[in-house]
C-alpha positions in Angstrom: -102.9 -237.7 1.2 -101.6 -235.5 -1.6 -104.3 -233.8 -3.7 -102.2 -234.7 -6.8 -102.6 -238.4 -6.2 -104.8 -240.0 -8.9 -107.1 -241.4 -6.2 -107.0 -238.4 -3.9 -110.8 -238.0 -4.0 -112.0 -241.6 -4.1 -114.5 -241.9 -1.3 -115.5 -238.2 -1.3 -119.2 -238.1 -0.6 -121.5 -235.0 -1.1 -125.1 -235.0 -0.1 -127.9 -232.5 -0.9 -131.5 -232.4 0.5 -134.3 -231.0 -1.6 -138.0 -230.6 -1.1 -139.9 -231.6 -4.3 -142.4 -228.8 -5.0 -145.9 -229.5 -6.4 -145.0 -227.5 -9.5 -142.8 -230.5 -10.5 -145.7 -233.0 -10.4 -146.1 -234.4 -13.9 -148.3 -237.5 -13.6 -151.4 -238.6 -11.7 -150.9 -239.2 -8.0 -148.5 -236.2 -7.9 -145.7 -238.3 -9.5 -142.5 -236.6 -10.6 -140.7 -237.7 -13.8 -137.5 -239.6 -13.5 -135.5 -236.7 -15.0 -136.1 -234.8 -11.8 -133.7 -237.1 -9.9 -131.2 -237.0 -12.7 -131.2 -233.2 -12.5 -130.4 -233.4 -8.8 -127.6 -235.9 -9.6 -126.2 -233.2 -11.8 -126.3 -230.6 -9.0 -124.6 -232.9 -6.5 -122.0 -233.9 -9.1 -121.2 -230.2 -9.7 -120.4 -229.8 -6.0 -118.2 -232.9 -6.1 -116.2 -231.4 -8.9 -115.9 -228.0 -7.2 -114.7 -229.6 -4.0 -112.4 -232.1 -5.6 -111.0 -230.1 -8.5 -111.9 -226.4 -8.2 -114.1 -226.5 -11.3 -117.7 -227.3 -12.0 -116.8 -230.0 -14.5 -119.1 -231.4 -17.2 -121.3 -234.5 -17.1 -120.1 -237.0 -19.7 -122.5 -240.0 -19.2 -124.9 -241.9 -17.1 -125.0 -245.7 -16.9 -127.1 -248.2 -15.0 -129.9 -245.7 -14.1 -132.5 -247.5 -12.0 -135.9 -246.0 -11.0 -136.6 -248.1 -8.0 -139.5 -246.2 -6.3 -141.6 -243.3 -7.3 -140.8 -239.7 -6.3 -143.8 -237.5 -5.5 -144.4 -233.8 -5.1 -144.2 -233.1 -1.4 -141.3 -235.6 -0.9 -138.1 -234.6 0.9 -135.2 -236.2 -1.1 -131.6 -236.8 0.0 -129.3 -237.1 -3.0 -125.8 -238.4 -2.6 -122.8 -238.7 -4.9 -119.7 -240.7 -4.0 -116.5 -240.7 -6.0 -115.6 -244.3 -6.8 -112.9 -243.9 -9.4 -110.6 -241.1 -10.6 -108.9 -240.9 -14.0 -106.7 -238.1 -15.4 -109.7 -235.9 -16.1 -112.6 -238.2 -15.4 -114.4 -238.9 -12.1 -116.8 -241.9 -11.8 -119.6 -241.2 -9.3 -122.3 -243.4 -7.8 -125.6 -241.7 -7.1 -128.5 -242.4 -4.8 -131.7 -240.5 -4.3 -133.7 -241.6 -1.3 -137.0 -240.3 0.0 -136.5 -239.3 3.6 -139.8 -237.5 4.1 -143.2 -237.7 2.4 -146.3 -235.5 2.3 -149.5 -236.6 4.0 -152.4 -235.3 1.8 -154.7 -237.8 3.6 -154.2 -235.7 6.8 -154.2 -232.2 5.3 -152.7 -230.5 2.2 -149.7 -229.3 4.1 -149.1 -232.4 6.4 -145.8 -234.3 6.1 -143.7 -236.7 8.0 -140.1 -238.0 8.1 -140.0 -241.7 7.1 -138.8 -244.2 9.7 -136.8 -245.9 6.9 -135.6 -243.9 3.9 -137.1 -245.2 0.6 -134.6 -245.8 -2.2 -135.9 -244.0 -5.3 -133.2 -243.7 -7.9 -129.7 -245.0 -8.4 -127.1 -244.4 -11.2 -123.5 -244.3 -12.1 -122.1 -241.3 -13.9 -118.9 -239.9 -15.3 -117.9 -236.3 -15.1 -114.8 -234.7 -16.6 -112.8 -231.8 -15.4 -110.1 -229.7 -17.0 -106.5 -230.8 -16.5 -105.0 -229.2 -13.4 -102.6 -227.1 -15.5 -105.4 -225.5 -17.5 -107.2 -223.9 -14.6 -106.6 -220.2 -14.6 -106.7 -218.2 -11.3 -109.9 -216.3 -10.9 -110.7 -213.0 -9.2 -109.6 -213.1 -5.6 -107.2 -216.1 -6.2 -103.6 -215.5 -5.3 
């Protein structure tokens, strides 16, 4: 498949895993605010843009953000972005944040376990934009 094809990157999936530190707990019960997941979506979107277009890109919008289950300090999150549509400069991404591990403060302050079934925490659709291919300048070390 040619990288110049308008749908060359549809189906590209990038996944990050992140431990949620207790410094991010914002509410009772060690809950983390919803913006935490959105920030992680921005990080994974940046990698999508770098892989697909050689540029960090810019986030243009979110739509259909759903906070399905709580995220807590001590959680291990898996955050995924998938390219579902490609325009001239826009990329539409579908995001999922799932809890794959959770702290066990009932056992000890540092106890944790991987979940048998990941827990869907946050979903969203977002649009990023990247420069047109002709506007990318070669950087240091590029031939």
